C-alpha positions as CSV (number, residue, x, y, z in Angstrom):
1,M,0.0,-0.2,0.0
2,T,1.0,3.6,-0.6
3,Q,0.0,7.2,-0.3
4,A,1.3,9.7,-2.8
5,F,1.2,13.5,-3.2
6,L,0.7,14.6,-6.7
7,L,1.8,18.1,-7.9
8,L,-0.4,19.2,-10.8
9,T,0.3,22.2,-13.5
10,C,-3.2,23.3,-14.8
11,A,-3.9,25.6,-18.1
12,Y,-3.9,29.3,-17.1
13,R,-7.0,30.3,-15.1
14,S,-8.5,27.1,-15.1
15,T,-11.6,27.2,-12.5
16,N,-13.0,23.7,-13.2
17,V,-10.1,21.5,-12.0
18,K,-10.4,21.4,-8.2
19,E,-14.4,20.4,-8.4
20,S,-13.5,18.0,-11.0
21,L,-10.9,16.3,-8.5
22,E,-13.2,16.3,-5.6
23,N,-15.3,13.8,-7.5
24,I,-13.0,11.2,-7.7
25,D,-12.7,8.3,-5.5
26,G,-8.9,7.8,-4.0
27,I,-8.5,11.5,-3.2
28,N,-8.2,12.6,0.3
29,E,-7.2,16.2,-0.2
30,I,-6.5,19.1,-2.5
31,K,-4.9,22.1,-2.0
32,Q,-4.6,25.0,-4.4
33,V,-0.9,26.5,-4.2
34,F,1.2,29.3,-5.3
35,G,4.5,28.7,-7.2
36,A,5.5,26.3,-10.2
37,Y,2.6,24.0,-9.6
38,D,-1.1,24.8,-9.4
39,Y,-2.6,22.1,-6.9
40,V,-1.2,19.7,-4.4
41,V,-3.3,16.3,-4.3
42,K,-3.0,13.9,-1.2
43,T,-4.2,10.5,-2.3
44,A,-5.6,7.5,-0.3
45,D,-3.6,4.5,0.5
46,M,-3.7,2.2,-1.8
47,P,-1.8,-0.7,-4.0
48,R,0.7,0.8,-6.7
49,K,-1.3,-0.7,-9.4
50,E,-4.5,1.2,-8.2
51,L,-2.4,4.4,-7.6
52,R,-0.9,4.3,-11.2
53,K,-4.6,3.8,-12.6
54,L,-6.3,6.5,-10.7
55,I,-3.3,9.1,-12.0
56,S,-3.4,7.7,-15.8
57,E,-7.4,7.2,-16.2
58,K,-8.8,9.8,-13.6
59,I,-6.4,12.5,-13.0
60,R,-4.6,13.2,-16.1
61,P,-7.7,13.2,-18.2
62,V,-9.1,15.9,-16.2
63,E,-9.9,18.9,-18.7
64,N,-7.4,21.7,-18.2
65,V,-4.6,19.4,-15.9
66,L,-1.4,20.0,-18.4
67,S,0.9,17.6,-16.0
68,T,1.2,15.6,-13.1
69,L,4.3,14.8,-10.9
70,T,4.1,12.0,-8.2
71,L,5.5,12.3,-5.1
72,D,5.5,8.6,-3.5
73,T,5.7,8.0,0.3
74,L,7.7,5.4,1.9
75,P,5.7,2.9,4.0
76,E,5.5,3.6,7.8
77,G,8.6,2.2,9.5
78,R,10.9,2.5,6.0
79,S,13.5,5.0,6.0
80,F,16.4,5.8,3.3
81,D,18.9,4.2,5.8
């Protein structure tokens, strides 16, 4: 099981992205941010295969989502050491 944070870049002045994302199962939180990205999306814990499917089949096709960057988290109790 894994949880991820997605950084989304959207078309300039798009207003429908957050509303579209709110209707997708598997998304726990959506925050609009300033900077190089427009939204940070926090996913639910799910198997990696389901996470890939969520991103490729449900999030990337949302109108005005131009790109995504996935930050995958380490499972609890694991570290880089």
